[in-house]
N, C-alpha and C positions, 0 to 999 in steps of 0.2 A: 321685590323679594327675589333672592338669588335662586336660580334653578340648578346650580352646581352643588353637589353634595358636599364637597370639601369646603366650599365657601359658606354653606349653611352651618356646618360643624364649627368652623372658625368663628362665625358670627355668634353662635350660641355660647362659646367659651368666653369671648371677649365682651359680649354685650354690645358690640358695635356693628353697624351695617357696613358691608364691604364697599369700598370706594368705587365709584363709577369709573369705567375705563377712560383714560385720557383721550381727548379729541385728536384724531389723526388728521394730518394735513391732506388735502385733496391730492389724489394721485395724478401725476402729469399724464395727459393723453398720449396714446401711442401715435406713431407717425401716420398710421392708417386713419385713426380718428382725426388727426390733425389735418390731413388732406381734405376730409369732409368739411371741417370747419373753415378751410381756406377757400372753398368754392366761390363765395361772393367776391373775395378779393381777386381771384383768378378771372372771374367774369368781367370785372371792371378793368383789369389790366390787358385783356385780350384786344388786339386790333379789330376793327370792324369787319375785315374780310375773313377772319378766322372763325371757325365754329364755336359752339358754346363751351362752357367750363367743364361740362360732364365728360367730354372727350379727353381733355387734358388730365382731369382727375382720374379717369379710368386708366390711362396709360401710366400715370404716376403710381397708382395702386398695383398695377401689374409689375412695374419695375421693383417695387418694394418686396414683392413676393419672389421675384426672379433673381435679383442681384444680391449676392452674399454680403452681409454686413450693412447694406443700405438702410435697413430698418433700425439700425443702432446709431445712426448719425444724429448729430444735434439738430433740434428743430429749427434753429436759426439758419444754419447752413442749408438745410433741405428746403426751407421756405424761400431763402434767397435764390437758390438755383431754379426752383419751380417758378417763381415770380419773374425771373429773367427770361425763361423760356416763354412764359405767357405773354410778357410785354413785347417780345420779339416775334411772336406768332410761330414758335417752333415747338414741335412735339418732343417731349422729354424722354425719348426712348422709342422702343418698338421697331418696326421694319423700315421706317422712313429714313433713318440715318441723319436726321436733322440735328439732334443733340443727344448727349449721353450724360447720365448722372453716375459718377464714380465715387465710391467711398474710399477714404484713406485715413490713416491714423496720424493725427496731429500730435507730434511729440511734445510740443509746448503745453498744450491744454490737456493732453492725455485723453483724447476723445476722438471718435470717428466724425469726420466732416465730409460734406459733399463737394466734390470738384466738378464744375460744369465744363464739358468739352463740346464745343460747337462742331457738328459733323460737316462733312464735305457737302452734302445736300443742303444743309442749313446755310452755309456760306453762299452757295449759288442762289438759293431762294432770296436771300437778303440783297444780293447784288442786283437782281432784276427789279427791285423796288425803286431804284434810282432812275430819274427821268432820262438821264443820258445813256443808260444801258442799252446797247444794241446787239451785243453778242458776247458769249463767254464759252470757251472750249478748253478742255483739259485732256491730255492724252499721255499714255505710257509709250515710250520708245523702246523697242527691243533691239538686240544686237544685230539682227538680220535686216533691220529697216534701213532705208536710205534716209539719212538725217543730217541736216546742216543748219547751223544758225550763226549769226554774227550780230553783235551789238555795235552801237556807234551812231553816227549821223544818218546812215542809210542801213538800218537794221534789216536782217534777213532771217527768215524762218521757213525751212522746207522739210517736209516729212512725208515720205512715201512708205507706208507700212508693208512689211513682208507678209507672206501668207503661210499657213500650215506649220510644219515642223521647222521651217527655215527661220522662224522668229527668234528663237534663242531666249536668253534671259533678259530682264529689263536692264536698260543702261541709263536712261534719262526719263525725266518727267517734265512736262511743261504746261503752262496755262497762258492763254492769249485772250485779250478782251478787246472788243470794238465798241466805240462810243458813237452816239447819234450825231455828234458834230464832226465826224470823220476821223477822229483820233483813234489810235490803237496802241497797245503795249503788250509785251509778253515777257515771261520769266521762264528760264530753263534751269533745272537742277539735275545733277547727275546723282547716281545712287549713293555716293559718299556724302554729298551735300544733304540728302534726305536723312541718312543715318546719323549725321552729326546733329541735326535738329531733333530727331527722334530721341536720341540719347539724353538730350537736355530735358525731356518731358518726364514728369513724375510717373506718368502712365505708359512708359516706354515698352513695357512687357505685358501690358494688361489692357483690357477694353478694346477700343477700335484698332489700336496699333497691333493687337494680337489677332483680331478676327477679320479686319478689313484693311490690311496693310496698303494695298494698292490705292484704295480710296483716300486713306490718310496721307499717302505720299502726294497725291494730286491736290488734296486740300492744302498741304504745305506750300505747294506752288501757288495756289490761289491766294493764300494769305500773304505770301511775299509779293504777289502781283498787286494786291489791294493797297500796298504802300505807295504805289505809283498812280492810283486812280482816285477820282472824286468819290466820296463815300456818303451814303445816306446816313441819317442819324441812327437808324436801326443797325446798319452794318458797323458803324463806328462803335456802338455799344457792344455789339457781339464780339468784335476784335478785342475790346477792352476787358471783357469778362471771360473770354475763352481760356480754359485751363486755370481758372482761379476759383476762390471761395468767396461768396458774398454772404454776409451775415445780417445785413440790413434789408429786410423784405419790403420796406416802404418804397413808394414811388421815387423818393429822392435817392435811394440807394442804387437805382439803375444808372444814374449819371456819375457815380463814383466807381472807379476801377476796382475790381475785386483784388483780394490778397493772394500773392504767391506764398504758400506756406511750406516750410521745410517739414516734410512728412513722409509717410510710407504708404504707397498705394496698396490696398488690400488685394491680394491675388485670390481668385476663385478656387474652390476645391476641384478635384479631378473631374467630378461629375458636373461639369458646367451646365447651367440651365435648369438644374433641379430647384424646386421651390423650397423656400425656407419654412421649416416647421414652426419657427418662433413667431411668425407673423400670422395674425388671425385672418380668417376668410374675408373676402371682399363683402362689404355691406350689401344688404338686399336691394337697396335703392339703385345700385349699379347693375343689378341682374339684367341680363339680356344684351349688355354691351359686348361686342367681340373683343377678346383679350388681345393685347399686342403680343406678337410672337417674333422670335428670331427668324430670319429668312429661311434657314435650313428647316426649321420646324414647320413653317408655313408651307414650304414646298412639299414636305413629306405628307402633310395633312391633305394636300390637294391630289395626291396620287392614289 
């Protein structure tokens, strides 16, 4: 029997019972709920030396609340980026600087998708997993430094940093690697080289290029250097998926390079770091975990 007065009046006039409401399709879970559902897959994908899935899930939930439009991205691209981070043993955000989840607008499918950017610390972490790794250094060269380098059959790299106000502005960035078999290699980029590479990135004015330019410039050197070095399977996969979109979260998708999509990276609002009101609170089962925070926020909290 209908409890609505208008429906009862209409039923009395027509002598018919009001039709039952049509069945509504099940609502697609939000990305916050989706992260909870992915925890078993994250646990299986994590390398043995990395902590449990709760840590990765907690950081992902914090990023959903912190990064503008990330919660509006497609589940496939978010799952692909999160599973790539899990399989490589990298934290998807937070203070570690190992990886970043950046939303951008895909003009072809007219939807937000997640672009995975492997951070400077993430590249270095994966380098050390190779058995031949013996050393990796990256530095910024300033105008006041004594700096000289030469490629060829007898390569030379000399850098004596200046101190105090004599440093000046950055002029070069370089990365040098040493191998356990006695080999070594280095790559030097000047500021124009770095800028040319930055401008080719979809996230050239957003994300780590905006907040951590020096680290991204050194990461650019590291990535160029990796072209000359033997790579572990994890590092090769990281290079293949860096700054791409992965839509296949299955284990097989990790061995397929991600897609470079023509799109538009979403810029954050003026009040960067503010939480999104559209994303629900973190579920109770994650209560008690420390939230990932930006370095500036973490430093302010400790004072």
